[in-house]
N, C-alpha and C positions, 0 to 999 in steps of 0.2 A: 584562482581560477575558481570555477563552479563545484562543490563535492556536496553528495549526497550521501548519507553514512545512515545506513540500516541495522536496527537492533533488537534484540528481543525475541529471536528464533528458538528453536528448541524441539525438544520431543513432548509429547503430551499423547496422553489417551483419548478416544474420542470419546466428548462430552465435555471438554476439557475447554480451557481458555489460555489465549495467549495476546500479551500485546505487543505490537511492533511498535518502534518508534523511528522517524527517519530525522536526520539533525541535518540542515541545510544551512552550506554557508557561499559565501562569493556570489552571493544575487540576490536582489531584492524580493525577499520571500513573498512580502504581502502582495507584490504585481503579478504572483504567478497561481495558478490552478494547480495543485497537486492531486495525483492519482497514486493506485497501489494494482501493481498487475503481478502475474506468477507466471511460472513456467515448470509443469511436470516432467519428468524422465520421458523424451520420447513423443512432448505433445509443445505447440508452439505456444508462447507467450501469449496470455491472455489478462484482459481487461478485469479487474476487482471491484473498486471502486474509486470516486475521485470526488473534489470536493473544490469547490469556487475561492477566489480569493480571499473575500472576507468572510468566509466560512457558512453563508448563509445559504448556500444551495450544496446537494450530495448528489451521489447516484452511485447506484450498485449493479452490479450482474446480479440477474433472477437468481444465483445457486447462493449467494451470502444474503439474501434480504434477510431482515430479521435477526440476522445471526452475529453479521459483521458491523460495526461502526467507523466513518471516519470522522477525524477530528482534525482541527490544527491549532496551534498556538503562535500568531505571529510575532509577539513580542519575543518568541524565545527560537522560533525559526523551525519549529518542530512542526512535523504532521505524525497521527496517530494511528492505527490500525487496531481496535481491539476486537478480538475475534472469539465468540461464544460458541458453544455448541459444537466444538472442533469434530469433524468426520475425515476418515481415511482419505475420502477424495479431497482433502483440501491439503494434504501434502503436496507439497511445491518451494521453488526456491521465491521468495517474495520481495519484488523488487518496487521500490519507490521512484517517482519521476515529476519532474517539473514542465509544463505546459504555458504558453502564453495564451492558452484557449481553455474554456471548459468543455474537454472532449475525451473520447474514451478510445481512441484507436493510437496504438503504440507508436506510430509514426508521426503523429503530431507532438509528441511530445520533447522537448529539445533536450532535457538534460537525465541522465539515470544513476540510482546507484550502484550497487556490487551486488546485492542482494543479501537476504537471510534464509538458512533453511527453515522450514517447518515441515515437523513430520507428526503424523498422528497415526496412533497405534491402534488397533482394532481390538 
């Protein structure tokens, strides 16, 4: 079965960096666009970033542009999210997801990981 397993979350001070990783199995990874979403307590899940199958195109939500970078390694079935200049408002559970299309809406993603907690202290 398809599995997406996130790692790399943790506690960091404002201004710090974290790198999230998502390892995929059970699917032909190179044929899926990959995305990162996040959900803060009491809030809806929101789109963060997405990357096309070949990695040639990316798209970010405005609040993370210039601070976060999404990348992928199709040989290792892995997608990364490098997060720099973190802010307390970035605190959330971060999820990776796989979609057959290059999209930003959560309901268009077919598979989801279990999430990893990111906490940014002020």
